[in-house]
N, C-alpha and C positions, 0 to 999 in steps of 0.2 A: 504494500500500500504506500509505503514511503517513496518507493521508486516512481509510482504514478504521480504522487504529489510533486516530487522533484521535477519530473518531466513537464507537468502543467505549469509549475513556477518558471521553469526555463522558457517555455513558450510565451508566457505573459511578459517576461522580461525581454525576450526578443521583439515582441510587438511594441513594447514601450520604447526600446532603443531604436527600432526602425522608424517609429513615428516621429522621432526627433531629427532624423536625417532629412534635410531639405530635398524636395523632389519626390520622396517616397510616400508622402502623405496621402496621395491619391490611391496608392496601392494598399496602404495599411489601414486607412480609415474604414473601408468596407469590411475588412477582416475583423477589426475591433467591433464594429456594429454586429457582425455575424456571431461573434463570441458572446456578446451581451444578450443578443436575442436568444441564443441557445441557453444561456443561464436563466433568463426569464421563463422560458418554456419549461426548463427542468424544474425550476422552483414551483411553478404552477402545477405541473403534473405530480411533483413530489407532495405537495399539500393535498392533492386529491387522493393520492395513495394513503397518506396519513389519516385522512378522514375515513376512507374505506376500511382501513385496518382497525380504527377505533370503533366503528360501527360493528364490525365483525366480532371483535372481542366482547363488546357489550352484549350483543345478541347471543353469543355462545355461552357467556356466563349466566345470562338470564335464563337460557334454556337449561343449563346445568342445575341452577338453583331450583327451577320449577320441577325438574325431575327428582330432585332430592326431597322436596317438601310435599309434593302431591302424590296421591296413590296412583297405581297403574290404571285403575278404572277412570279416574278423573282426566288422565292424559290421553288414553286410547279408548274412544267410545266403542270400538269394535269388540272389546273384551266383554262387554255386557251382552252383546249379540251372541258371541261364542258361548258364554256361560248359559244363556237361555236355550241354545240349541242342544247342548249336551245333557 
């Protein structure tokens, strides 16, 4: 993981250095805009994944607690039908 962070930091540093060189601004500016657009999209989708994971954890824990406290007949109505048939 530290290698990936190091490579990303070197890439950002290269973009900063290249943006300071006269004449390369027209080449580097679109790349910087592309990087920041990617960061914005990643942050937005990351927040959606965090919301989804939170909802999933809450729903699964609610289901677990419901199964622990309620009887099987209260959870599964087909058990009453099976008991009446037998």
